N, C-alpha and C positions, 0 to 999 in steps of 0.2 A: 504494500500500500504506500503510495507516494505522499510526500509532505504536502504538496499542492492539493491533492485530492482530499486529504484530511482537513486542510485549512478551508477549502471550499465548502465542505460539509459543515464545518463549524460556523461558517458565515450563513449558510442556510438555516441552521438551528437558531442563530441569533436573530435573523430577520423574521422567522416563522410566526412569532406571536403578534406582530404588528398588524393592525387593521388598515389595509390599503384599499383604495378605490381609484377612480379616474381623476379625482382631485382630493385635496385635504391634507391634514397634518400627518396621516399615515404615510403618504408618499414622501413628504418632507423628512420624516424620521428615517425612512428607508434610505433616502439619498444622503442624509447625514452620516449614516453608518457606512455606506459605500464610499463616501468621501474620506473616510479614515484610511481606506486602502489605496485609492487613486484620487488625485485632486479633481474636483468637479466644478464646472461653471453651471450654476443653477439659474434657470429662467422661470419667471412668473408671468403668466399671460392672463390679463384680466377677463373676468366674466363678461360675456357679450361681445368679445372680439370675434370678428368674422374671419374664419379660417377655411379657405376654399368654399365648399358648399355647406359648411357646418358653422356652428357658433359655439364658442367656449361656454359650457354650462355653469350654473351656480356651483359653488364649492360645498361639498358635503363633509360634515364632521359629526362624530357620534361619541357620546360620553358614557351612556349606560343604556341597557335594554334588557328586559326580562319578561317572562310570564310567571306569575305566582298563583298558587292555588288558594282556596278559601282560608287555609291555615297560614298563609303568608310564605309558604315554602316556594322558592324559585325552582320551577321544574325545567325552565330553559333560561340560560343566563349568558348574555354576551361576554361577560367577564371570563367565562370558561373557554370560549372560542369565538373569534371574530366571524366565523362562518354562520353563527346562529342567527344573524340578522340579515334580511334581504338587503343587498347593497343599495344604497341611496334611499333607504326607507325614510319617509317623512315622519315628523314627530307624531306620537300618539300617546294619550294617557286616558285609559278607559277601563271599565269593567264590563265583561260580556260573557254570555254562555258559550260553552265549548262549541256548540253547533254553529254559532256565528264566527267564532275564532278560527274554526277549521278552514274557512275561505281564505285565510291569510297564512296558512301553514304549508310548508313544503317538506316532503319526505322522499325516501327511496325505498318503496316496498320490497324491491328485489334484493336490497342490501339493508336489512332492518336496523343494523347497528351503526350505519354510516350517516353522516350529516351532509346534505347537498350544498353546493354553492350556487346561489341565485342572485340576480341583480334586477333592478328596474331603473336604469340610468335616466331615461328620457320620458318616463310616464310616472307621475306622482302616485306612489303606492307605498304601503308598508307591509312587512311580513316577517315571519320567523322561519328558520330552517332547523330541523331537528331530526333525530333518529326516529324511525317508524316505531321502534320498540318503546321509545319514550311516549309517543303519542298514544300507543295502544294502552299504556298504563295510566293515562289521564282519564279519570272518571268524569261523567257529565257533571256540570255545575258551573258556577261563576268563576271567572279568572280575571285577575288584574293584569292588564297589558300596558307596558310602558316602553316607549322608544324616546330617549332623550337625545335628539339629533338636531342639527341645523342645516338648512339649505339656504344659503345666502350668497350675495355677490362676493366674490373673492377672486381666486386665481386657479389656473391649471399650472401645475409644476412639472418641469422636466429638466434633465441635466445632460451635459455633454462632457466628455473627456477626450482630449486630442493628443495623439502621439505624433509629434512632428516627423516628417519624412524628408527624403532628399528632394522630392518634388512636391508641388502643391496639389497635384491630382490626389483624390481621396478614395479611400475604402471606408464605407460606413458599416458599423456593426451595431445592430439594434436589438434591444430586448425590452419587454414590457414589464412595468413596475406597478400595475394596477390591481393585481389579484391579492386577496388577503391570505389566509393561512393555507397556502397550496405550495408544497415544496418543489414538485417537479414543474408545475405550471404557475409561476415561472421563476421561483427563487433559484433553482439550479441554473437557469439561463443567466440570471443576474450575476451569480457567483462565477460562472465560466467566463462571462464577458469581462468581469473585473480582473480576474487572473490572466486573461489573455492580454488585456491592456498592460498589466504589469510586466508580462513577458516581453511584449513588443518594445517596451520602454528600455529594456536592457541592451538594445542595439539601436542603430539608426536605420529604420526600414526604408525601402525605396519610396513607397507611397506614404502619404499622410493618413493616419488611421483615426477616424472620428467615431467615438462610441456614444450612442444615444440611449439614455435611460428614460423612457417615456411611457405614459399610460397607453394601453392598446387602442388602436384605431384613432381616437380623437387626438392622442399625443403625436402619433406619426403624421397625421394630417396637419396638426399645428406646426410641427417642425418643417414640413414641406412648404406650407404657406409662408412661413417666416424666412425660408431659405430658397425661395423660388429663383432668385436672381443669381444664386451661386451653385445651384444643384448641378449645373453642367460640369462642375469639377469632379463629381462623383463618377468614378470609373467602374467601381465594383462595390458589391455590398452583400452582407449576410445577416439574416435575422436568426437569433438564437432563442429556442423555446424547447421546453420539455427535454432538458439536456442531461438529466440525472438518473432516469430510470434504468433498469437492467436490460431493456430491450436493445436490439442492435440499432446502428445508426441509420437515419433516413435523411436523404437530401431531396428537397423539393426544388425543382429548377425554376429559374426566372420565367417571366412571361415570354421572353425571347426564345428561351430554350437552348440557344447556342451562345449565350453570353460567356465571356471568358471565365467568370466564376463558376459557371455550370461545368465547363470542360475541366477546370482545375479540380473541382470536388469529385467529379466522376473519375478522373485519373488517380487522385490520391486514394480514394476509397478502394478502387480496383487494385491498384498497385500494392496497397497495404495488405490485401487479402483479408481485410475485415469483413465479416458478414454485414451486408448493408442493402438498402433499397434506394433506388432512384425513382422519384415520382415526377410526373409531368405537372406543370403549373395548373392550378385551378384558382379562380378568383374568390376563394374562401380560405380562411385559415388565420394566419397572423399578419403582421404588418408588411410582409412582402407584397401583399395585394395593394397596399397604398403606394409603395415605392415603384411598383410595376404598373400602376394605372396608366392608361395609354398616353395621357398628356405628359407624363414624366418618362415612362418606359425605361426605368433604370435597370441595369443588370444586377438584380438583387435576388438571391435565392434564400432558402431557409434550411437550417440544419437542426435536426432534433434526433431524439432516439425514437421511442414509440410515438407516432404522430398524435396530435390532439384528438381526443375522443376515441383513441384506439386502444385504451386500456380501461378496465372497469373503475379504477380509482380516480379517473379524470373528473375534476370539479367536484370532489367529495373530500370529506375529512380523512379518508384513507390515503390521500396524497399528502402524507406527513413526512417528516425527516427520515423516518425509517424506510420509506418507500424509495428514496434515492440513495445512491451509494457513492462513496469517494472514488471507487474504481471507475464507475461509469462517467462521472464528471471529469475525471482525469483523462479518460479516453476521448471524450468530446473535446476537451482542451487540446489534447495532442493532435487531433485531426485538424482543428482550426490552425494550430501552429504550422503543421505540415502544409496545409493548403496555402497559407499566406506566404510561407517560404517559397513555394512554387510561384505564386502570383508575383512576388517581389522580384524574382529573377527571370521571369518569362519575357525575354526580349526578342526582337527581330534584328538579325545581323545581315550585313552585306559582305560577301567574300571579296577581299581586295586583290586576290590572285585567282580570278575565275577561269583563266584559260589553261586547262589541264590541271593536274593535281600538283600543288606546291610541294617542294621537297622539305618534308617535315624533319628528317634526320639532320639536315644542315642547320636547322634552327634549334636543335637539341630537344625537340619535342618527343621523339622516340626514346632518347636516352633518359628522359625524365620518368619514363614508365618502367625502367629496368627494375626487376625484382618485385614489382607489384603483382599481387595475385590476380588482379583484374586487368592486367596490361592489355590483353587482346580486346576486352570490352571497351577500355578507355581509348584504344587506338581506333576502334570502329566508331566510337562516339565522335572523335575528331573528324573522321572521314564523312560521317553523316552531317555534322554541323557545317563543314565546308560545302557539301553538296547542296544543302537546303538553305544556305545563307544568301538568299536572293532578295532580301527585303520584304518578302511576302510571308515566309514561314517563320513561326516563333519556335523557341526551344521546346515548348510543349508539343508542337507539331512534330519536331524531330524525335522526341521521346516516344510519341505515340506511333509514328511511322516505323521507327527502328526497333521498337520493343525494348529499348534500353531504359534503365532507370533515369528519372529526371535529374537526380543529383549528379550522375555520371556525365550526362549531356551538358549540364550547366558548368561542371568542372572543365570539360573539354573546351567549351566556349570561352571560359576564362583564360585558359592557356593559349588558345588561338588569338584571343584579343591582345594578350600581353605580347605575343609574338608579332603583332601588327598584321595578321593575316585576315582578320575580320574587323569590322567596326559596327557599332550600334547605329 
């Protein structure tokens, strides 16, 4: 078990109790904690701000919520789990019979011990989520119902962390920070994004990497609306979600289907021989659908383990810290690092000696391979790079066509570049 995997899991456990939604103090508290790991620029966008076809909603905060029986015993209590309250519930303080209360209760009959996650962001409503077995044990009678919440003009909060690169062109990495106590969806994504940012900061990457920690849907839409004039800098992107369960990795391609990020993830997952799935783009899921909307059409894919709604624990209390593992989060992080290492080195070169094969031995290039166990492979990589360095083919093209490892191809290109046989 790796140190990073353990630390990411500890971050998930630390964030798990917080009540998050698309706005409010829970998001701010979450970003405060993430900000202890990587510096963040936090943005506050006022209620009523027009963002593309949407409007930033009122801010929701909650202090207390419960259902108490006639004896005053709290049978459902928000203090025990933030999942117990329907997200964005309006305030209520009333006493009512169970028959009337049932209209506001949400359970999972097929999983009677689990509590579901439900929200009502854009329709004024109130409600409670509870285990079916809890509801079954509630006798008829009068119940005190209280939701101490506020819906008022405030702000939508999101944050960015930038890892400067050698060029201004950007890779965006996005994760959603709006779900309450759900470990895989999406605290694991937040943890992987955080540690990926820290890893990239240990070197100077080629691209500039912009990490976006924002509420789902409305957060990504807000970011796009506020960055429409600079979104052309975004060359590649990846949405991280459901990054910690024990299922194998799944990559959902961008709307384009042939974006460079799509090719890179396909290559890395295949070359690593990890069990994985490659999914075609669909306009439903996480925020890749916002970044890939036709007006922007960015090359942004989505990396997860088991996809959303693909596991019974999805959007339930069973998606707890025990459901995600340090090993799975480490594996997700490793794939991201491998993919970005390919992306950062994937150049197109031009052969400066294109008429016939240049004499490599005279330049010491063959001698440099002496004694290497992969000397023949490295030699073939040089020949393939020279052959395909026509300004049209990338190093990833070379790796895929030759069947050679990308690292070997990139090393060959570096040697040829140093020998002034190719130029970028």
